[in-house]
N, C-alpha and C positions, 0 to 999 in steps of 0.2 A: 690857751693852753698849753704848756708845754709835752710835747712826745719826743721822749727820753728814748733813743735809736739802739736800734741791734750792731755795735759796734763793727761787726765783721758782712754787717748789709751798705758797710760804708766804703768809700774807693781810703785803701791805706791812709793818704795826708786829706781826707775830705776837711773843709773849714772848722767842722766841729772837733777834728781831735787838735788838728793844729793851733788852735785859739787856746785848748786846753793843755795844750804845752806851753803856748805862751806864759800865759796865766801864771800857771805853778810856779817859772822862770820869776817870773813878779815876786807871787809868794812867797818865795825863796828868800825875795833878799831882803822883807819884813822880820820886825824881830824879837825875839821871842815871849813875848809881852805881851805881843798883839794879837788879837784872838783872828783877824784875817788872815795873819801867816799863815804857812804851809804847817812848820814845827809848831806854832800853837793848835790848828787844825788836827795833829793828828794826835798830839799830848790830851785832846779832850777822850780818845779813847783809850789811852793810858800812854803815862810815862813813869820815866825811872832813871833819873840824873846819870848816874854811873853806869846806864848802858845805853846813853844816847851819843848814838856815833855820829853829834857835829855839836857835840858840846864846846864850849869856846871859853877860855876863861873872860872876856866881855860879854858872854852873854848875858840880858838885863830878861828876868826871870819876875815872873808875876807876884805877887806877894803871896805870903805861903795865905793866905785868906783865901787868892782866887784861884791857887792849884788846887785847895782840897774841894771848894766849891766849884770850877771846873773842867779839869783835870781826872783822870783815871773813873769816867764815866761811866764806860761801855756796861752796857747789860748782858752778861752772860748766864748760861745753864739757867736762864728764866723764862718766866712768860714776857716779861718785858724785853726780849731780846730784839725782835720785828714792828715795837713803835720806838723803840729809842734811837734804833739806828736807821728808823724814817727819817724820824725829827734830823739825828745827826746828818745827813745826806741833804736831807731838804734843806736846811744851812748854808750845808758847804754850796751843794750848786749855787745856791744865793748871793754869795760871794763870789764864785769861782766867775758867775756870768758877770759881773758887777766890774768884775776886773777884767773880763773880754773888754765889756764897753770903753773902760776907762784908758786900757791901749790901743782904742780906737777900734776894735773889732764892732762885729754887730751886735743887737740888744735880745734877748731868752735866752742865752747856751744855754744847749740838755743835756745835761749826762748820760751818756749813754750806759749802755749793759753789757756783758759779755759770758752770750751762753753757753758754756761747754756743755751742754747737755743735750746739744744737738745735735742727732742723730744725721739727719741730711746733709751738713754741713763738715765734710774730713777734716777740718781745720779747728773745729770750734774748740780742741781742749791742746790747741797749740795758742800761746800770747800771742795778741795780734799782730801786724809788723810794722807798726808807726811804735809798737811798747819796744823792740828790741834794735832800731837803726841807731848806729849811732850818731847819726847829726841830724838836725830839723833838713825839711829839704830844699835851704840854699846849699847846702853840703857842707858849711864851714860851723853854722851851730850848733853847740852841743846839746844833744835831745835828752830837756829833761823827763821823757817818758823811761829813757831808758834804765834801769839802776842794777847796778854790777852784786847789789847783794840780793841775786834769785838763783836756785839751782842752776846745772851747767845745761842742762836743755831750752831751759827757758828763752836766751839771750843768742840763744844759735838757730830758733828756730823749730825745736824737737817740740813732741808730745809731753806734755808736762805731767797729765793726770792716768791714770786708770780706769777702765769704763765706769767702773763697781766705786771709782772716786768720786762721779758725774752723777752716778744713778740718782734720778727723781724717783722712783717709781712709789719707794718704801715711805718717803718723807708725804709724798698726794694722795697717797692711799690710805693715810690716819685720818681715821676719822673726829677726832675728836682736837682742839686746840689744847687744853690744858692737861698737861699728863700729870704723874704724879712723881713725889718727888724722890722717891726711893722703890726701887724692885719692877713695878708696870711703867704699863706706857708712859715715855715721857712727852708722850703730846705732838702735833704741830708744829707749838709755839713755843713748849716748854713748860717745866712743872711751875706749882705758884708759889713765888715767892717776894721776901719786900727786895727793896732796894738791891741788887746783887751783882758786884763785881766778876766774879768770880769762884769755884767748888759748886757742887752736884751736877746730874746730870744732863745734858744739853737736850732739847729738840729733835725731833726727826729732823729738820728742814738746817739748823743749826748745826746738828753732828754730821750730816752728807746731805747735801754737799758741802757747807760752808766751809767745816775746818777741814775736810781733804784738800778744797781749791788751795786753803791758806800753805802749807804745808809741803802741797806740789810743788805750786812757787817757789816759796823763799827757804826748802830743803832743807836740811839738818846738818851738815858737813860743812862750815856752819851753817845753823841757824841764820838763814836771813830775814828781811828783813816781817816778810808777811807770817813768817811760821812762829812769831812772838805778838802777843798782846801790845808788847813795848814799843812798839817798832811798828805795825803792820802798816796803820797809815802813812808813811813817808813813802810805800810804792803806790806808784799814780794807779799801777793796777787794782789795788783794794776798793776804790770807790765804785769801778768800774762791777768789779765780782759784788760790791754788796748790794747794788743795786736790781743786779739779777737773781740776789737772794729777796729782794725787797718784793721784785719781778710777781715770785714765784709766790707773794702773799697773795697776791689779788688771783692768779691762776687756782692757785686751791679756795679759796675764797667760793669763785662760782664752778667748780668743779663739782659737787653734789648740792644737792638742796638744802642740808644735814650739816652742811663746811659752816661754820659760824665762829664769831671772836665770841672769847670771855663777855659774858654779861655783871662778872660780880662788880660793884665799885671799886673794889681797891685792882682793881685791872682799868678800868675806865677814867678815876680820879683821883686817884693817887699811888704814884709820888707827885711831885712836880718836877719836870725837869727843865734843866735852863744851861740853855748856849746863849750865843751873841748872832743876833741879824746881819742883815751885811751893812746897815749900818752902823752898825758895834752896840747898838744896845739888848738891853740882857730880857731875851724873853720865856718867860717860864711855859710850861704847855704837860697836857692829861693824856695817855694814850688815848682815852674815845675821840683828842679831837683830829688824830690822823689817819682814822680807818677809813675814810677815805678818800686816795690821793688824789682825786680831779678837782675836790673843792679848796675852800679856805685850811689852813693858806699857804700850800703848794702847788693846786696846781695844774696836775700833772700824769699821765698816761703811759705808758709803753707804749712801743712798736706794734709790738705782740704778746697781748695777754691770752690766750686758744690754748687749752686745753693740750698739752704733747701727746696725751696716753690715747692710742685708737681709741682704748675698751676702756667702762668702769674695772676698776681697780679689784678684787677678789672682796678683799674688806668692806669697801665702798658698797657692795652689791650686799653683801649680807645686813648691813647697816640700813639698805633702803626695806629688803626683805623683813627685818625687824619693826622696822616703825611701820611699814603697811599691815602688818601684824597686830600694832599697837605695845610694839613691847618697847623698853628700856632700851635707849638709842646708848646712849653711853654708860653702858655697863663697863666698859674696859675701865674704867675711875674707881671702881669696888675696890680696896683694900689687894694689895697680893700677897701671895702667901709663895715665903721662902723653903725650896722642895730640897735646895743641894747647895754645897758650898763647900770649896777647897781649903784643906788645915792648915794649909803653909802659905809663905808667900813666893809670887812665881814671879823668878827673874828672865829679863831680857837680854840677851848680850848679840844680836845680830846676826843671830839664827833662829831656825824654828823649833819652837818649845811646845811640849806637849803636858797636858796636866791633866790630870783623871780625876773627873769630880762623881762621888757617892752620892747617886739620888735619894735622900732619905723616903719620900712617898711618888713611887713609881706617877711618871709621866703621861696621860692620856691625852689625844685628841679627837678629832674627828673622826679619826682613820686609826681605828684601835689597832695597835701595835702588834704584833707577835703572834697573833691568834687569843687578843683577848675580848673578851665581850664587849659589843659596840657602845658607843658613847652613849646614855640617857638624852633623850629630843630635848632643845635647846641650844639657844648661843653658844660656840666652841669657846674653851677656856683660851687663854692667849701665853705664852710660854714666853719668857726674856731671861737672857742668858748679861748680866752686870759683870761688867767688872770696877771694884770698885780700889780708891784709894791709889792710882796710881801716879808717880813720885821719881823722875828725874830730869835732868837738863838737856837732854836734844831729843825732842819731838818724833823720833820714829817713825813715821806709818806703819802700821801691822792690819796685813790682812787675819781675822778669825775667822776659823774651820772649826765644825763638826763632826768627830767621831772618821778622820780619818781613817782610810786602811793601814793598817802600820807599812811604815816603808815606802808610802808612796810619795807620788809625786803633787806637789798640792794646785799646781798651775792644770794636771788633767783629772782635775774635779772642782770642775766652777759648783756643780751644784751641793757641795758641802760646804761654801761659805757663806756664815753667815753677816760677813759686813767687811768694813773695815775703819778702823782707829785712828787719826790722823794726830792725836797726842799734840795739838793744836796747844799754845799757852804752857804745856807742861814745866817750864822751866819757874814760871810765874807760880802757876797753881802748888808748887810742890816748893814754894818758899816761903817761910811766914814772913808776913808784913803786917801795914796797916790795911792795906789792900784786898792781902791773900787770907786764911786761916790756915797754910801752911799742908792741909788735908789731898791734895793731888787733885787729877782729871778720874772724873768717873764718867762708863756709858753704860749705855742698859741698849742692846741686840737685839730684836725682833725677833726668835728664830721658831714660831709658829709653822709658819709653811713652809721651812726646810724639814722640822722635826715630822709633818703630815706629809710631803715627799719624799724621807728614806722608806716610810711604811714597814716593813716587817726587819729592815737594816739598822733601823733604832731599837737602841738598847735603852728599855725606860730607868734602870738602875742604874745605867751607870753614863758618865758624860766625859768623851775625851775632848776638850779644846786644844788647838791649835792654833797658835801664832808665826805669823811668818814677815820677817820686814819689808818692807818695799823696799825701804832704801839703804844704800851701804854704805862704810867709808872709804871702798873703791871707788864708788861714783860719784867722789863729795869736786867740787867745783875747782877750779883753775887756781892750785896756789894755796889747795888747803891738807894737809899730810895725810895721804891714803896709806893703808895697809895693803903692806907685798903680798899676803896667802890667807889664805883663808882660814889658815889656826891664827896667822896674829892679828887677825880683821876679828875676829870675836874676842879674842883676848884684849884688844885694845877698846871693842867697840864702849861706849859710856853704858855701864844696867840702865836699867827701867826697870823699876820695883813696880807689880801688884798685890796690893793687901791683901785681896780675897776676888777669887771666881767664885759668884753666886747664880742661881736659878729661880726665878719666881716667874709661879703663876697665878694667873687673873680669871677668877670664875669665871 
């Protein structure tokens, strides 16, 4: 059985890492129509010829039929997000392992994972050293693990992600795998969909840390490989990032007795996703075939699959208590009721923007705000803030705050932070083509605990939502034109448009 190691617990140029680099160099020499080639493997996730940074007149593309069959297959904003990416990584790992052997390396190569959420490692939010070195250990051979299309801090050894962007509490705290497609919780694993290459709200794990780390590494000005669906797989870090996301699936399942994969046949047995194995043969797989990573067909586990949270999260405790009392645990999947919505679009241009949303039906929680009568006995309602139909060209991450005091510095009020939105894949989701409807991105933030914590400071009849950009043009990587002053910066900042901000509650 393969043991996928923690990359930060390996020496900087451990053989696992060096052989990965050498295998990538070999895979890059293969033609675009070769399923074992680097570019073909990246195109499985997503591909657009006009945005291919390595496009050349002499490229040999697969037939249009094969492109439709094998490329642009990534499942996002879907309950297939986790099983599809497990299949994707499993076949990629086998291809790399075979390439390592062909180059004279050892058998059984395993894909490392990047645990950027490890609080015990002060360097966890930096990219591992080997991925930023210009050469291999011989000092002369260019290093395939380093790509220039990253945020400036990445290759210089800086911290690339904020703590909130790698926070796994909200995802691991979720008690249901399948969420609702609109309004309420999106679940740990995402809403129920058919084949879904984009569109709709992502599940909690896909949202944070998955999307956040993509853009934290790729940046926004200009968007690097990791910031776009169409190029993400070209960055060698992509695969270590997704190995960590896959690891979180195993962690979540073991975290609480009630955590379970979907039981519906629509998830377990359809659709069939097709890949090429290491021998070049086409194989079809369904979700139920990959729920146990330690069995056929991939036979692997992670170096550390322990629960990183010291104590059960609040909602897990609530679920356990409900189960003990014989109550329905999956109450959060009931239809959500919209209680507030903005009247106008919200436009983000590089500065903090606040939108006021009138609440039609006052929101109450377990802690009744402003002297209201105590809530009726029973499970508490959950409250979700939705950002809908987000369109734009540059994936600028934003922090989302609730009811910031007038004129306050957001950094002084972490208790008001509802979450982060990465804008990963913004350009692709905004453009209408055969893979995307053009309706933009959508996010759902669970603000239940935040509302409860605000207590009497919470106004149940009006919501002030403030969005603060993380990265601005002045922080652009070398070679990108930066604005000279804040006023110019805001004026030149590509606009991101939010179609509607709404609030839903689930009984």
